[in-house]
VOKE-568207 format. One line per field, with one value per residue (C-alpha): x, y, z; chain; residue in three letters. Coordinates in steps of 0.02 Angstrom, whole numbers. Example, Ala and Ser with C-alpha at 12.3 -4.5 7.8 and 13.67 -1.06 7.14 Angstrom:
BEGIN
X: c(615/684)
Y: c(-225/-53)
Z: c(390/357)
chain: c(A/A)
resn: c(ALA/SER)
//
This chain:
BEGIN
X: c(1417/1342/1163/1180/1265/1126/988/1075/1094/899/812/670/663/572/440/423/387/253/166/179/95/-41/-73/-68/-203/-320/-290/-333/-482/-544/-528/-588/-725/-855/-787/-721/-676/-578/-423/-455/-456/-300/-212/-269/-220/-44/-30/-79/47/184/156/166/332/410/349/432/591/595/567/704/821/787/802/975/920/749/726/530/501/358/237/313/294/122/80/178/91/-77/-58/-3/-142/-278/-204/-222/-398/-439/-366/-478/-636/-602/-652/-819/-928/-876/-968/-838/-697/-780/-802/-614/-554/-660/-595/-410/-442/-514/-357/-248/-337/-306/-121/-99/-189/-81/77/40/13/181/271/198/262/423/446/567/571/445/522/412/448/362/208/192/217/76/-40/-1/-50/-206/-250/-212/-329/-466/-436/-426/-568/-673/-632/-695/-845/-895/-878/-978/-1113/-1148/-1112/-1261/-1175/-999/-955/-1001/-915/-766/-747/-749/-616/-494/-498/-464/-325/-233/-250/-158/-23/7/5/128/239/225/261/416/486/447/526/684/690/669/800/921/883/911/1089/1138/1103/1198/1351/1335)
Y: c(374/516/553/489/336/304/329/213/76/85/-5/128/61/-91/14/123/-25/-73/94/79/-86/-12/121/-11/-113/43/80/-104/-120/46/3/-181/-175/-181/-339/-425/-619/-758/-705/-524/-601/-694/-540/-431/-573/-577/-390/-400/-548/-449/-301/-415/-485/-310/-268/-413/-385/-210/-266/-397/-276/-128/-235/-169/21/2/-114/-95/-174/-277/-164/-191/-381/-368/-267/-388/-558/-457/-418/-594/-673/-562/-599/-780/-753/-658/-790/-914/-814/-763/-934/-923/-781/-609/-523/-614/-520/-356/-412/-471/-297/-213/-325/-286/-92/-120/-213/-81/62/-23/-59/133/190/79/125/304/298/202/337/469/382/345/523/627/810/917/897/924/750/649/772/756/568/562/669/555/401/493/529/345/286/399/334/153/160/254/112/-19/84/119/-58/-127/-2/54/-116/-75/-198/-284/-158/0/-57/-123/45/153/39/78/258/222/104/230/353/229/216/399/418/281/382/529/420/348/535/581/424/464/637/577/441/579/698/554/518/702/717/556/621/799)
Z: c(295/188/160/-18/32/168/35/-79/52/79/-65/-105/-279/-214/-122/-281/-383/-262/-280/-468/-460/-343/-482/-610/-513/-500/-690/-733/-626/-690/-874/-864/-727/-867/-937/-803/-825/-738/-837/-775/-599/-624/-683/-535/-422/-496/-476/-296/-259/-352/-247/-88/-153/-183/-9/69/-23/31/211/205/132/239/392/430/431/499/643/655/471/551/460/288/322/373/210/102/179/167/-23/-60/40/-39/-202/-176/-113/-283/-382/-299/-316/-493/-542/-453/-395/-444/-295/-195/-271/-224/-43/-49/-111/33/157/86/92/272/332/239/337/506/468/413/576/684/598/612/795/799/705/817/973/904/828/945/916/821/646/506/418/550/552/368/366/501/391/239/338/398/216/175/302/237/59/101/224/103/-31/85/144/-46/-91/50/65/-114/-207/-324/-446/-488/-626/-521/-362/-456/-557/-399/-315/-459/-419/-239/-272/-385/-247/-134/-252/-262/-77/-57/-172/-62/87/10/-18/164/232/128/188/367/354/278/417/548/471/461/651/695/586/655)
chain: c(A/A/A/A/A/A/A/A/A/A/A/A/A/A/A/A/A/A/A/A/A/A/A/A/A/A/A/A/A/A/A/A/A/A/A/A/A/A/A/A/A/A/A/A/A/A/A/A/A/A/A/A/A/A/A/A/A/A/A/A/A/A/A/A/A/A/A/A/A/A/A/A/A/A/A/A/A/A/A/A/A/A/A/A/A/A/A/A/A/A/A/A/A/A/A/A/A/A/A/A/A/A/A/A/A/A/A/A/A/A/A/A/A/A/A/A/A/A/A/A/A/A/A/A/A/A/A/A/A/A/A/A/A/A/A/A/A/A/A/A/A/A/A/A/A/A/A/A/A/A/A/A/A/A/A/A/A/A/A/A/A/A/A/A/A/A/A/A/A/A/A/A/A/A/A/A/A/A/A/A/A/A/A/A/A/A/A/A/A/A/A/A/A/A/A/A)
resn: c(MET/THR/ASN/GLN/ASP/HIS/ASN/GLN/SER/THR/PRO/TRP/GLY/LEU/LEU/SER/ALA/LYS/ALA/ILE/ILE/TYR/VAL/ALA/ILE/GLY/ALA/PHE/ILE/PHE/ALA/PHE/SER/GLY/SER/PHE/THR/ALA/VAL/SER/GLY/SER/ILE/LEU/ALA/ALA/LEU/PHE/MET/LEU/ALA/GLY/VAL/PHE/GLN/LEU/LEU/PHE/SER/ARG/ARG/ASN/LYS/THR/THR/ASP/THR/SER/ASN/ILE/TRP/GLY/LEU/MET/TYR/GLY/PHE/SER/ASP/ILE/GLY/PHE/GLY/ILE/ALA/ILE/LEU/ILE/TYR/SER/LEU/GLY/ASP/SER/ASP/SER/ILE/VAL/GLN/THR/LEU/ALA/PHE/TRP/ALA/LEU/LEU/TYR/ALA/ILE/LEU/GLN/SER/VAL/GLN/ALA/MET/TYR/SER/PHE/ILE/ALA/ALA/ARG/GLY/GLY/THR/SER/ALA/PRO/LEU/LYS/SER/MET/LEU/THR/HIS/GLY/VAL/THR/VAL/LEU/VAL/SER/GLY/GLY/MET/SER/TYR/VAL/LEU/LEU/THR/PHE/ALA/THR/GLY/PHE/ASN/GLU/SER/MET/HIS/LEU/SER/GLY/LEU/PHE/THR/ILE/GLY/LEU/GLY/VAL/LEU/LEU/PHE/VAL/LEU/ILE/GLN/LEU/MET/ARG/ALA/GLN/LYS/ALA/ASN/GLU/THR/GLU/HIS/ARG/VAL/GLY)
//
């Protein structure tokens, strides 16, 4: 199997779609934080659930090439679960949505830090791809943890805290794109070593 065949067999497009949705979530929050309604909450919830679905599809299709897809499943179920929570809270108190987003960001940071530890332990040899991947995980932990901290600590009002969370979510989407490129390079490198 060539590197190109291996990269084609891994459904990177599904994970890229999730990254695009994260950026869209951030842009949506940033644009509509001043006029947030129940309809806005429903759209936000749908975007989170869609991101979770794309993550689960990626994890399911990637099972043959990556036996440690438990992280992907956890991210997928987390996005769907928090999407459902946002949908429920959008019908009531808007402050609950801010707290839900803060808890989502906190869980995301925890999953990223544990996944980075797992990547560090599983990495063999001193190749630059795992190091770059771990650094990207580290920055993602800081961004998602920062989002949670800002939402819970500086929540002076719904508009202000939602506005800030939009920037963090855009950052998470961009970091996911970077991580995808690093994972693709790492998979190609592993395949090349197996063939060689």
